[in-house]
C-alpha positions as CSV (number, residue, x, y, z in Angstrom):
1,M,8.2,-4.9,-9.1
2,Q,10.3,-3.9,-6.2
3,K,9.0,-4.0,-2.6
4,L,8.6,-0.5,-1.1
5,T,10.3,0.8,2.0
6,I,8.1,2.0,4.8
7,Q,8.7,5.7,3.8
8,E,7.9,4.8,0.2
9,E,4.7,3.0,1.2
10,E,3.6,6.1,3.3
11,A,4.3,8.4,0.3
12,M,2.3,6.0,-2.0
13,L,-0.6,5.9,0.4
14,S,-0.7,9.7,0.2
15,I,-0.4,9.7,-3.6
16,W,-3.2,7.1,-3.9
17,Q,-5.5,9.1,-1.6
18,L,-4.9,12.2,-3.7
19,N,-4.9,10.3,-7.0
20,G,-1.6,12.1,-7.6
21,G,-0.1,15.3,-6.5
22,F,2.8,17.7,-6.2
23,V,5.4,17.0,-3.6
24,K,3.9,19.7,-1.3
25,E,0.4,18.2,-1.6
26,V,1.7,14.7,-0.8
27,L,3.6,16.1,2.2
28,D,0.5,18.0,3.5
29,N,-1.6,14.8,3.1
30,L,0.8,12.4,5.0
31,K,-0.8,10.8,8.0
32,V,2.6,10.1,9.7
33,E,5.3,12.4,11.1
34,K,6.1,14.6,8.1
35,P,9.7,14.3,6.8
36,P,11.6,17.3,5.4
37,Y,10.4,18.3,1.9
38,T,13.7,17.3,0.3
39,T,13.5,13.8,1.9
40,L,10.0,13.3,0.5
41,A,11.0,14.6,-2.9
42,S,13.8,12.0,-2.9
43,T,11.4,9.2,-1.8
44,I,9.0,10.1,-4.6
45,K,11.9,10.1,-7.1
46,N,12.7,6.6,-5.9
47,L,9.0,5.7,-6.5
48,E,9.3,7.0,-10.0
49,R,12.5,5.0,-10.6
50,K,10.8,1.9,-9.3
51,G,7.9,2.4,-11.7
52,Y,5.2,3.2,-9.1
53,V,4.6,6.8,-10.2
54,K,5.1,8.9,-13.3
55,A,6.0,12.6,-13.3
56,V,3.8,14.9,-15.3
57,K,5.4,18.3,-15.9
58,Y,3.3,21.5,-15.2
59,A,5.3,24.6,-16.0
60,N,8.3,24.4,-13.6
61,A,6.9,21.7,-11.3
62,K,6.2,18.0,-11.5
63,R,3.0,16.3,-10.4
64,Y,3.3,12.7,-9.6
65,E,0.6,10.3,-10.6
66,P,0.3,6.6,-9.6
67,I,1.0,4.0,-12.3
68,I,-0.1,1.1,-10.1
69,S,-3.3,1.1,-8.1
70,E,-3.4,0.5,-4.3
71,S,-5.4,-2.7,-4.8
72,E,-2.8,-4.1,-7.3
73,Y,0.0,-3.3,-4.9
74,K,-1.8,-5.0,-2.0
75,A,-2.7,-8.1,-4.0
76,K,0.9,-8.6,-5.3
77,F,2.5,-8.1,-1.9
78,M,-0.1,-10.0,0.1
79,N,0.6,-13.0,-2.2
80,H,4.3,-12.7,-1.5
81,F,3.7,-12.2,2.2
82,V,1.5,-15.3,2.4
83,G,4.0,-17.3,0.3
84,D,7.0,-16.2,2.4
85,Y,5.6,-16.6,5.8
86,F,2.7,-19.1,5.5
87,R,3.8,-21.5,2.8
88,N,1.2,-20.1,0.4
89,S,-1.6,-21.1,2.8
90,Y,-4.2,-18.5,3.6
91,K,-5.6,-21.0,6.1
92,E,-2.3,-21.0,7.9
93,M,-2.3,-17.3,8.0
94,V,-5.8,-17.1,9.4
95,S,-4.9,-19.8,12.0
96,F,-1.8,-17.8,13.0
97,F,-3.9,-14.7,13.6
98,V,-6.5,-16.7,15.6
99,K,-3.8,-18.2,17.8
100,E,-2.2,-14.8,18.4
101,E,-5.7,-13.5,19.3
102,K,-5.8,-11.0,16.5
103,L,-9.0,-12.4,15.1
104,S,-12.1,-13.0,17.2
105,E,-14.8,-15.6,16.8
106,N,-17.2,-12.8,15.6
107,E,-14.6,-11.6,13.0
108,L,-14.2,-15.2,11.7
109,K,-18.0,-15.4,11.4
110,E,-18.0,-12.2,9.4
111,I,-15.3,-13.6,7.1
112,M,-17.4,-16.8,6.6
113,D,-20.4,-14.7,5.8
114,M,-18.4,-12.7,3.3
115,I,-17.2,-15.9,1.7
116,K,-20.7,-17.4,1.5
117,N,-22.2,-14.1,0.1
118,N,-19.6,-13.9,-2.6
119,K,-20.3,-17.5,-3.7
120,T,-24.0,-17.0,-4.1
């Protein structure tokens, strides 16, 4: 599975939110600055080529539906991210965010509570 570009990720976020849609629907749903219709159509074609969406034909139009779920995508690429930048250590990743002051003590406590609750 190929990594997505920023534009492809934005399009996929919209497609996931809609659970599929026509290019116009995806465009209207984008949360970022909207690209030209033709640019988005090309981006979605790339997503189809990469195996992230499939086109379902409706009369003269195509509706694009996700093949991979958002959670599957996040899991796969978070694993790569942690592997590439933190030597496969989630502890190192959390430590980095603490040192950079991106995680507070309260947030760490919430994470610990989540871990404890999932184990019981």
